[in-house]
N, C-alpha and C positions, 0 to 999 in steps of 0.2 A: 543315491543319496551322497551328497558331498559332506565330508567331515571338516569341521572348522578347526583350524590349527590352534593348539593351545600350549605348544612347547616353544619357548623362545630360544634365542641364540646361545646365551650363557648356559641355560639349562641343557641344551643339546650337547655342548662340550662336556659337561659333567656326566651326562648320561652315556655318551660314547666311551668316556674313560671308565666308568663303572662297568659297562658291558665288556670292555676289553679285559678288565681285571677278572670279571666273572668267567669269561672264556678261558683265561689263563689257568685259573684254579680248577675249572671244570674239565678242561681238555688236556692241558700240558702238565699240570701238577696233580693229576688225579690219583697218583700213587699214595699221596698223603691223606686222601679223603676216602670215605666209604663210597662204594659205587653209586648208591642212591643219591648221596649228597653231590657228587660230581655231575650226575645226570641232571639234577635239579638246578644246579648252578649254570650249567650250559644252556638249559631250556629257558631259564629266567633271563640270562644274558642275551639270548637270541630274541626273546619277546621284547626286551627293553630296547635292543638295537632296531628292531623293526618299527616299534612305536616312535623312536627318535627319528629315523629316516622318513617316516610318514608325517611327522610333525604333530601327531595326535595321540594323546594318552587317554584311554577310556577311564582310568582311575582318577585322572585330573577332572574329568567331566563330572564324575560322581561326587567328588569333593568340592567342586566349584572353583578349582584353581585354573588360572590362565596366566602363563608367563610369557606369552607371545607379545610382540610389539605391533599389534593391529589397531591401535587407537589413533592412527594418523590419517584416517579417511580411506583406508584401504578396503 
């Protein structure tokens, strides 16, 4: 089953930035957070990064959002 890309270029840039911030607070600055919070931030950052690199977000599909630039006959 092929997944239709629904994450566009600008959206990818923001998502990568958000993922890096989540990794920073979850892994590197975890002394300021509770262990559960640090673990959740790291896991959500990883899930966000995987979705970004794949170009497909399941939550976007549920919400009917598509930020990709696929309307040029591709």
